[in-house]
C-alpha positions in Angstrom: 83.8 65.1 28.6 84.4 61.4 28.0 83.1 61.7 24.4 85.9 64.1 23.6 88.4 61.2 23.9 86.9 59.6 20.8 86.6 62.7 18.6 89.6 64.1 16.7 90.4 67.6 17.9 92.7 70.4 16.7 94.1 73.6 18.1 94.1 76.8 16.0 95.7 80.1 17.1 94.1 83.2 15.7 95.7 86.6 15.8 92.8 88.5 14.1 89.4 88.7 15.8 87.5 88.8 12.5 88.8 85.2 11.8 87.5 83.7 15.0 84.9 81.0 14.8 81.9 81.0 17.1 83.2 80.8 20.7 81.7 78.7 23.5 78.8 80.4 25.2 79.4 82.5 28.4 83.1 83.0 27.6 83.5 85.7 30.2 85.3 89.0 29.5 88.9 87.7 29.9 88.6 85.2 27.0 86.1 87.0 24.9 86.0 88.3 21.3 85.5 91.8 22.8 88.7 91.8 24.8 90.6 90.5 21.8 89.3 93.3 19.7 90.2 95.9 22.4 93.8 94.5 22.6 94.0 94.6 18.8 93.2 98.3 18.8 95.6 99.2 21.6 99.2 100.1 20.8 101.9 97.7 22.2 99.4 94.8 22.7 98.8 91.9 20.4 96.3 89.2 21.3 96.4 85.5 20.3 93.4 83.2 20.8 93.9 79.4 21.0 90.7 77.6 19.9 90.1 73.9 20.2 87.5 72.4 17.7 86.3 68.9 17.1 86.0 67.0 13.8 82.5 68.6 13.2 84.0 72.1 13.6 82.3 72.8 16.9 84.3 75.0 19.2 85.1 73.2 22.5 87.3 75.8 24.3 89.3 79.0 23.9 92.1 80.7 25.7 93.3 84.3 25.2 96.9 85.3 25.5 98.0 88.9 25.2 101.5 89.8 24.1 102.7 93.1 25.6 105.6 95.2 24.3 107.3 97.1 27.1 110.0 99.8 26.9 111.3 102.5 29.1 114.3 104.9 29.3 114.3 105.0 33.1 114.8 102.4 34.3 116.0 101.2 30.9 114.3 98.0 29.4 112.9 96.7 26.2 111.1 93.4 26.0 107.9 91.5 25.3 105.9 89.3 27.6 102.7 87.3 27.4 99.9 87.3 30.0 97.0 84.7 30.3 94.3 85.5 32.8 92.3 82.4 33.9 91.9 78.9 32.5 89.9 79.9 29.4 86.3 79.2 28.4 84.8 75.8 27.7 81.7 74.2 26.3 81.0 72.7 29.6 83.2 72.5 32.7 86.9 73.4 32.5 88.9 70.5 31.1 92.6 69.7 31.8 93.1 68.0 28.5 91.8 70.9 26.4 93.7 73.3 28.6 96.9 71.3 28.0 96.3 71.4 24.2 95.9 75.2 24.2 98.7 76.1 26.5 101.1 73.8 24.5 100.1 75.5 21.3 100.5 79.0 22.7 103.8 78.2 24.3 105.2 76.9 21.0 103.9 79.9 19.1 105.1 82.6 21.6 108.3 81.1 23.0 110.7 82.7 20.5 108.9 86.0 20.5 108.9 86.9 24.2 111.0 87.2 27.3 108.5 85.3 29.5 105.0 84.0 29.7 102.7 84.3 32.7 99.5 82.4 33.6 97.5 83.6 36.6 94.0 83.7 38.2 93.2 80.0 37.5 89.8 79.1 39.0 91.3 76.3 41.2 94.8 76.2 42.6 95.7 72.8 41.1 94.0 73.2 37.7 96.4 72.6 34.8 99.3 71.7 37.2 100.5 68.8 35.1 100.0 70.5 31.8 101.9 73.7 32.8 104.7 71.6 34.4 105.1 69.6 31.2 105.2 72.8 29.1 108.1 74.1 31.2 106.3 76.5 33.5 107.2 76.8 37.2 104.8 77.8 39.9 105.2 80.7 42.3 103.0 80.8 45.4 100.8 83.9 45.2 98.0 85.4 47.3 94.4 86.0 46.1 91.8 88.0 48.0 88.2 88.5 47.3 85.3 90.1 49.2 81.9 88.5 49.1 79.1 91.0 48.4 76.1 88.8 48.5 75.7 87.6 52.1 76.8 90.6 54.2 77.1 94.4 53.6 80.5 96.0 53.2 79.9 97.9 56.5 79.6 94.5 58.3 82.9 93.3 57.0 85.3 96.4 57.2 87.5 96.8 60.3 86.4 99.6 62.7 89.8 101.3 62.4 89.6 101.4 58.6 86.1 102.7 58.6 87.1 105.4 61.1 89.8 106.6 58.7 87.4 106.7 55.8 84.7 108.7 57.8 87.4 111.2 58.9 88.5 111.7 55.3 84.9 112.2 54.2 84.5 115.0 56.8 87.4 116.8 55.3 85.7 116.7 51.9 87.3 113.7 50.2 85.0 112.1 47.7 85.1 109.2 45.1 83.2 109.5 41.9 83.0 107.7 38.6 85.0 109.2 35.7 82.7 111.1 33.4 84.4 114.0 31.6 87.5 114.0 29.4 89.4 116.0 32.1 88.6 113.4 34.7 89.8 110.7 32.4 93.1 112.5 31.7 93.6 112.9 35.5 92.9 109.2 36.0 95.5 108.2 33.4 98.1 110.7 34.7 97.9 109.4 38.3 97.9 105.8 37.2 101.1 106.2 35.1 102.8 108.4 37.7 102.1 105.8 40.4 103.5 102.9 38.4 106.4 104.7 36.8 109.1 103.1 38.9 107.4 99.7 39.1 108.7 97.8 36.1 106.7 94.6 36.7 103.3 96.4 36.7 102.1 97.0 33.1 99.8 99.9 32.4 98.1 99.8 28.9 97.8 102.7 26.6 95.0 105.2 27.5 93.0 104.0 24.5 92.5 100.6 26.2 90.8 102.1 29.2 88.8 104.5 27.0 87.4 101.6 24.9 86.6 99.5 27.9 84.7 102.4 29.4 82.8 103.1 26.2 81.8 99.5 25.8 80.8 99.3 29.5 83.2 96.6 30.4 84.6 98.6 33.3 84.0 101.5 35.7 86.8 104.1 36.3 86.9 105.9 39.6 88.8 109.0 40.9 89.1 110.2 44.5 89.2 114.0 44.9 90.2 116.4 47.7 89.3 120.0 46.7 90.7 120.1 43.2 93.4 117.4 43.7 93.0 113.9 42.3 94.5 111.7 45.1 93.3 108.2 44.1 91.9 106.2 41.2 90.8 102.6 40.4 89.6 100.5 37.4 87.0 97.9 38.1 86.3 95.3 35.3 83.2 93.0 35.2 83.1 89.3 34.3 80.8 86.4 35.2 78.9 88.5 37.8 82.0 89.5 39.6 84.0 92.7 39.8 87.8 92.7 39.4 89.8 95.6 40.8 92.4 95.5 38.0 94.3 98.8 38.4 94.6 101.3 41.2 96.8 104.2 42.3 96.9 106.9 45.0 99.0 109.7 46.3 99.2 108.0 49.7 102.4 109.8 50.7 101.5 113.3 49.7 98.0 113.0 51.3 98.7 110.4 54.0 96.4 111.9 56.6 93.4 111.6 54.1 94.0 107.8 53.4 93.3 108.1 49.7 94.0 104.4 49.0 91.5 103.3 51.6 88.8 105.8 50.5 89.2 104.7 46.9 89.0 101.0 47.7 86.1 101.5 50.0 84.0 103.4 47.6 84.8 101.0 44.8 83.6 98.1 47.0 80.4 100.0 47.9 79.7 100.7 44.2 80.1 97.1 43.2 77.9 96.0 46.1 75.2 98.5 45.1 75.4 97.2 41.5 74.7 93.6 42.6 78.1 92.0 41.9 78.6 88.7 43.7 82.3 89.3 44.6 85.0 91.9 44.2 88.4 90.3 43.4 91.7 92.1 44.0 94.0 91.1 41.1 97.5 91.7 42.2 97.9 91.1 46.0 101.4 89.8 45.7 103.7 87.1 47.2 102.7 85.4 50.4 105.3 87.0 52.6 104.7 86.7 56.3 104.8 90.5 56.5 102.9 92.0 53.6 101.4 95.5 54.4 99.4 95.6 51.1 97.8 92.2 51.8 96.9 93.3 55.4 95.5 96.6 54.1 93.2 94.8 51.6 92.1 92.2 54.3 91.0 95.1 56.5 88.0 95.5 54.2 86.8 92.0 55.2 88.1 89.9 52.4 88.9 86.2 52.2 92.5 85.2 51.7 93.3 82.3 49.3 96.6 80.7 48.4 97.1 80.1 44.7 99.8 79.7 42.1 101.0 82.1 39.4 102.9 80.3 36.6 105.9 81.6 34.7 108.0 80.4 31.8 111.2 82.3 30.7 112.3 81.8 27.1 116.0 81.8 28.1 116.4 78.1 29.1 119.1 78.3 31.6 117.4 81.2 33.4 114.1 79.3 33.4 115.9 76.2 34.9 117.5 78.4 37.5 114.2 80.2 38.4 112.5 76.8 38.5 115.1 75.6 41.0 114.9 78.8 43.1 111.1 78.6 43.3 110.9 74.8 43.8 108.3 73.6 46.3 
């Protein structure tokens, strides 16, 4: 990357996918033209792609940020926020200088439009640390869990107790299948929205987003059934040879004895293993509390726990300063 130091570079932010130049090869789904197009066609989502080019017009890197409009009557709220997943795509290895240029440009463009910006799922914990700090972001310690699918089978990794629960549920007729019909898709959306109704931090896109991802084979949707009841669901997205469990929901209280969450996760893991994914990554494990039942539940499937950062920047300056102080290291 040393040659970059001697070439003039500029950052351009695009809000229309048809205006994008040729992006770096192997961008991955989370910073791709395809995801930008999906977001453009989804209500209450607006994508912005930061692209760095050199003096010859060659694209060096790109970073996709998605603005989401959120509103609800109960609990009442109305605001917009921006989400960036990962460090972007590069013509070569990820580069801190290029990342700094893109995050600075996006922050200046989005700051007056949104309540807060969030950057997560960076490939390395310390990547972009100085750039994000300089741009006014503050880090929150977060947990990341992934299961390796290439060295041992899922059966060799899962805890005996969890496997026993899953086998008992199967004996009672609980099954997980991929979503195929329109009725199954509607049931998937209903359960997902019902599950996250009182969780203001969790954003669930419009149904058209999942529909388009499924049609373009960027994801697989699963539902777990007991008799005619839909008791669990999940959405698995594919990028760079890995599977990402992006959304999930279950009726774990109504059907507690059948362990719908465990059955759904297990069959999702087995499906990604059978389809030769290298890892399955759980995208929202949460804060690293000493007691975290959800984290312990995911780890029971044999995953690896990694400490990482999730970065935030609140547009209200005094609130951002206060949050930075509260979450200081």
